[in-house]
ROVEX-277703 format. One record per residue (C-alpha): residue in one letter; x, y, z. Coordinates in steps of 0.001 Angstrom, whole numbers, plus 524288, in hexadecimal, padded with zeros to 5 digits. Example, Ala and Ser with C-alpha at 12.3 -4.5 7.8 and 13.67 -1.06 7.14 Angstrom:
2
{"A"; {8300C; 7EE6C; 81E78}}
{"S"; {83566; 7FBDC; 81BE4}}
END
This chain:
224
{"S"; {81590; 8670D; 80343}}
{"I"; {81DAB; 85DFD; 80BE1}}
{"L"; {81E1B; 85350; 8019D}}
{"C"; {822B6; 85D00; 7F753}}
{"L"; {82F5E; 85E22; 7FF02}}
{"C"; {83193; 84F7F; 8007A}}
{"E"; {8390F; 84745; 7F6CD}}
{"R"; {83F8B; 83CC2; 7FF28}}
{"L"; {8344D; 836DA; 806B5}}
{"Q"; {834DC; 8283A; 808CF}}
{"N"; {82839; 82647; 81074}}
{"L"; {81BAF; 82E24; 80EDF}}
{"S"; {80DCA; 82C9B; 813D6}}
{"L"; {802D9; 835E1; 80FD8}}
{"E"; {7F799; 82CE9; 81361}}
{"G"; {7E9F4; 8326D; 811DC}}
{"L"; {7EDE3; 83FA1; 80C55}}
{"V"; {7E870; 84740; 800DC}}
{"L"; {7F403; 84924; 7F7C7}}
{"S"; {7F5D0; 84F7B; 7EA6F}}
{"D"; {7FD5F; 84CCB; 7DE0B}}
{"D"; {807CC; 85668; 7E26B}}
{"I"; {8098A; 84F67; 7EF66}}
{"V"; {80A75; 84224; 7E8CE}}
{"K"; {81478; 84791; 7DF42}}
{"S"; {81C34; 84C9F; 7EAE7}}
{"I"; {81C15; 83EDB; 7F079}}
{"A"; {8216B; 83A3D; 7E366}}
{"K"; {82DCF; 8422F; 7E5A5}}
{"N"; {8313D; 83915; 7F0DE}}
{"T"; {836ED; 82E5E; 7E883}}
{"S"; {83CC6; 82756; 7F442}}
{"L"; {82FA0; 824A3; 7FAAB}}
{"I"; {82F04; 81705; 80074}}
{"R"; {821D2; 81778; 80750}}
{"L"; {81629; 81F95; 80301}}
{"N"; {808BD; 81F90; 8094C}}
{"L"; {7FDE5; 826B6; 80206}}
{"C"; {7F2B8; 81EB7; 807B5}}
{"G"; {7E5C4; 825DE; 806A1}}
{"C"; {7EB4E; 8317D; 7FF34}}
{"S"; {7E428; 838F8; 7F494}}
{"G"; {7E520; 844D7; 7EBBB}}
{"F"; {7EF44; 840C4; 7E1AA}}
{"S"; {7EE64; 83BE7; 7D3C1}}
{"A"; {7F26A; 82EFB; 7CDC9}}
{"E"; {7FCC7; 8365B; 7C60A}}
{"A"; {80309; 83BA5; 7D275}}
{"L"; {802B0; 82E05; 7D872}}
{"E"; {80967; 82876; 7CC78}}
{"C"; {813EB; 832F3; 7CD28}}
{"M"; {81670; 83012; 7DB7B}}
{"L"; {8173C; 8215B; 7D9BB}}
{"N"; {8207B; 8229E; 7CE2F}}
{"S"; {82958; 82B4B; 7D650}}
{"C"; {8290A; 823B3; 7E31E}}
{"A"; {82FC6; 8179D; 7DDFB}}
{"M"; {835B2; 81393; 7EB15}}
{"L"; {828CF; 81152; 7F228}}
{"D"; {82892; 804F4; 7FA4F}}
{"E"; {81B96; 80752; 8014E}}
{"L"; {8101C; 80E74; 7FB15}}
{"N"; {80280; 81086; 8009C}}
{"L"; {7F8A3; 815F0; 7F6DF}}
{"S"; {7ECAB; 81022; 7FD68}}
{"W"; {7DF71; 816DD; 7FDED}}
{"C"; {7E3B0; 822D3; 7F646}}
{"D"; {7D9A0; 82A3D; 7EE48}}
{"F"; {7DD86; 822C5; 7E216}}
{"T"; {7D6A2; 82061; 7D53D}}
{"A"; {7D978; 8148A; 7CCC7}}
{"T"; {7E352; 81D2C; 7C5AA}}
{"H"; {7EAC4; 81F73; 7D255}}
{"V"; {7EB16; 810D9; 7D516}}
{"T"; {7F018; 80E16; 7C765}}
{"A"; {7FAD0; 81838; 7C944}}
{"A"; {7FE96; 81210; 7D632}}
{"V"; {80017; 8041F; 7D145}}
{"N"; {80725; 8085E; 7C4E4}}
{"H"; {810E9; 8119E; 7CB17}}
{"V"; {813E9; 80CE4; 7D8DD}}
{"T"; {8223D; 8094E; 7D9F1}}
{"S"; {825C8; 7FB21; 7D7A9}}
{"K"; {82DE7; 7FBA6; 7E431}}
{"V"; {8222C; 7FCEF; 7ED3E}}
{"T"; {820BD; 7F1C0; 7F702}}
{"Q"; {8150B; 7F688; 7FEE9}}
{"L"; {80934; 7FC52; 7F811}}
{"N"; {7FB93; 80008; 7FCA7}}
{"L"; {7F1A0; 80291; 7F1EA}}
{"S"; {7E580; 7FF6D; 7F9D0}}
{"G"; {7D883; 80675; 7F92E}}
{"Y"; {7D64C; 807AF; 7EA9C}}
{"R"; {7C999; 80011; 7E975}}
{"Q"; {7C649; 7FF1F; 7DAE6}}
{"N"; {7D22F; 806EB; 7D687}}
{"L"; {7DC47; 7FC2A; 7D89F}}
{"Q"; {7DAC2; 7F197; 7CE5D}}
{"I"; {7E0E1; 7E433; 7CCB5}}
{"A"; {7E894; 7E9B1; 7C133}}
{"D"; {7EE7B; 7F3A5; 7CA95}}
{"V"; {7F2FE; 7E8A1; 7D381}}
{"K"; {7F989; 7E1FF; 7C7ED}}
{"T"; {80082; 7EE9C; 7C43E}}
{"L"; {804A1; 7F100; 7D23D}}
{"V"; {80A39; 7E375; 7D46B}}
{"E"; {811BC; 7E3AC; 7C7AF}}
{"R"; {81745; 7F0FC; 7CB1E}}
{"C"; {81A72; 7EE59; 7D977}}
{"P"; {8203E; 7E0AB; 7DAEE}}
{"F"; {8264D; 7E34C; 7E844}}
{"L"; {819A5; 7E5A4; 7EFB5}}
{"V"; {819D8; 7DFFD; 7FD68}}
{"H"; {80DA5; 7E69D; 802E6}}
{"L"; {801F6; 7E9B9; 7FA3B}}
{"D"; {7F4E6; 7EF59; 7FE98}}
{"L"; {7E9CF; 7EF99; 7F4AA}}
{"S"; {7DE96; 7EF98; 7FE67}}
{"D"; {7D15B; 7F563; 7FAD5}}
{"S"; {7D312; 7F293; 7EC62}}
{"V"; {7C5F6; 7ECB8; 7E8ED}}
{"M"; {7C97E; 7E987; 7DAD6}}
{"L"; {7D3F4; 7DFB2; 7DEA1}}
{"K"; {7D0F8; 7D13F; 7DCBB}}
{"P"; {7D8A4; 7C498; 7DED4}}
{"E"; {7DD63; 7C6A7; 7D0E0}}
{"C"; {7E772; 7D027; 7D66A}}
{"F"; {7EDAE; 7C59E; 7DF0B}}
{"Q"; {7F61F; 7C138; 7D3A3}}
{"Y"; {7FD3B; 7CE2D; 7D464}}
{"F"; {7FFCC; 7CD1D; 7E2F8}}
{"H"; {8067C; 7C017; 7E032}}
{"Q"; {8104D; 7C773; 7D7CC}}
{"L"; {814FF; 7CF6B; 7E36E}}
{"L"; {8207B; 7C769; 7E845}}
{"F"; {82252; 7CF70; 7F4B0}}
{"L"; {81421; 7D19E; 7F8B6}}
{"Q"; {8124E; 7CFCE; 80767}}
{"H"; {80695; 7D83C; 80AFA}}
{"L"; {7FA27; 7D970; 802E5}}
{"C"; {7EDDF; 7E131; 80633}}
{"L"; {7E129; 7DED5; 7FEE4}}
{"S"; {7D730; 7E309; 80903}}
{"R"; {7C99E; 7E62C; 803CE}}
{"C"; {7CCB7; 7E162; 7F61E}}
{"Y"; {7BF1F; 7DBBC; 7F5B4}}
{"Q"; {7C027; 7D41D; 7E901}}
{"I"; {7C9E0; 7CAE1; 7EF7E}}
{"S"; {7C3C3; 7BFF1; 7F778}}
{"P"; {7C9DD; 7B972; 80383}}
{"A"; {7CB48; 7AC7F; 7FC4B}}
{"E"; {7D2E7; 7B2FA; 7F15E}}
{"L"; {7DCB7; 7B8BC; 7FAF8}}
{"V"; {7E268; 7AB2C; 7FD27}}
{"E"; {7E9CF; 7ACA2; 7F058}}
{"L"; {7F20E; 7B763; 7F67B}}
{"G"; {7F7EF; 7AD26; 7FF71}}
{"E"; {7FFB9; 7A88D; 7F3AE}}
{"I"; {807F3; 7B4F4; 7F44E}}
{"P"; {813E4; 7AF8F; 7FB8E}}
{"T"; {81895; 7BC8E; 800FD}}
{"L"; {80B65; 7C15A; 8062F}}
{"K"; {80B2F; 7C3AA; 814EA}}
{"T"; {7FF1A; 7CC08; 81776}}
{"L"; {7F209; 7CDBC; 810B1}}
{"Q"; {7E7F9; 7D814; 81439}}
{"V"; {7DA5E; 7D515; 80F0B}}
{"F"; {7D151; 7DC4D; 81843}}
{"G"; {7C356; 7DD60; 81392}}
{"I"; {7C363; 7D1C7; 80A59}}
{"V"; {7C420; 7C6A0; 81424}}
{"T"; {7BA91; 7C31E; 81EF1}}
{"D"; {7BF51; 7BE74; 82C2C}}
{"N"; {7BCE2; 7B053; 82853}}
{"S"; {7C395; 7B160; 81B2C}}
{"L"; {7CEEB; 7B8B9; 8216F}}
{"Q"; {7D16E; 7AD8A; 82AC5}}
{"L"; {7D0E6; 7A3D4; 81F9D}}
{"L"; {7DA16; 7AC3B; 81788}}
{"K"; {7E3CA; 7ACE8; 822BF}}
{"E"; {7E379; 79E21; 82403}}
{"T"; {7E55F; 79C83; 8155E}}
{"L"; {7F0A9; 7A650; 814E9}}
{"P"; {7F7B4; 7A413; 821E7}}
{"D"; {8044B; 7AAB0; 81D98}}
{"I"; {7FDB4; 7B7A4; 81A57}}
{"K"; {7F8F4; 7C161; 82483}}
{"I"; {7EB68; 7C5AF; 82058}}
{"N"; {7E4A3; 7D258; 82479}}
{"C"; {7EF4D; 7D57D; 82E3C}}
{"S"; {7EFDF; 7E42E; 82BB9}}
{"H"; {7E4EC; 7EE04; 829A6}}
{"F"; {7ED9A; 7F983; 825D1}}
{"T"; {7F845; 7FB7E; 81BE1}}
{"S"; {80606; 7FF6C; 81FA5}}
{"I"; {80AA3; 80251; 811CE}}
{"A"; {81233; 80F45; 8114E}}
{"R"; {80C02; 813E8; 81DFF}}
{"P"; {8151B; 81A87; 827D3}}
{"T"; {8103B; 812D1; 83383}}
{"I"; {809B2; 805AA; 83536}}
{"S"; {7FED4; 8053F; 83F46}}
{"S"; {801BD; 7F745; 8432C}}
{"K"; {80F78; 7FA87; 84764}}
{"K"; {813C4; 801BE; 85391}}
{"N"; {82208; 803AD; 85052}}
{"H"; {8218A; 81280; 84E4B}}
{"E"; {82665; 81233; 8405B}}
{"I"; {82352; 81AAC; 834A0}}
{"W"; {8260D; 81370; 827F7}}
{"G"; {82EC3; 80A41; 82F99}}
{"I"; {836AB; 81551; 83594}}
{"K"; {836B9; 814EB; 84463}}
{"C"; {831CB; 82165; 84ABD}}
{"R"; {83207; 825FF; 858C9}}
{"L"; {82B30; 831D6; 85E75}}
{"T"; {83429; 83A07; 866EE}}
{"L"; {82EA1; 84468; 86FF6}}
{"R"; {83739; 85016; 87270}}
{"N"; {8364F; 8591C; 87E00}}
{"P"; {83449; 866D2; 8785D}}
{"S"; {83B8C; 86CAC; 883FB}}
{"G"; {84777; 864AF; 880CD}}
{"L"; {847C1; 85E74; 88E4A}}
END
């Protein structure tokens, strides 16, 4: 009922909630949204998702990780997310995210700086060619993409803009050390958690919500 009254939101996080098509369509009315976090959400159709993404064309950060998505939801996401997005989390889709989806996504979103496709077990080194097309890519997450071997990750070092690479679960301690030596200019496995579209970042202690500084002020109820 609160969202039904909102049409000018710029930042919204509903992480882990059970939503509905009506709620998602209410989100769609907020066409000025810049950051949207729906991580772990469920209860809405692919059609409602498509409607929302078509409407929210100003999104810069979008987290759709670990939602209760079918392959149809994933297809809707990669085909309708705004081309302006620079940070995108589509992790957690196991067999539902295909290499063809990565191709579609990269062609649609050329300005991606931070991309998380972790826990997508259908991805293979074949998809690396698409990452090379992202001229602004700095942060890439492919943790637990088990069809990618440590040796094959070396190719990602050819992406000149890449600064960090998260590949938890697919490299052993020994291979991780070797990978770090082979790719000295890239920080590897330096962050366990995503910050994309989340209000606060656990690694920071600067009391900010979406980059806005906040300070708790205690008031004396007696007025003294």
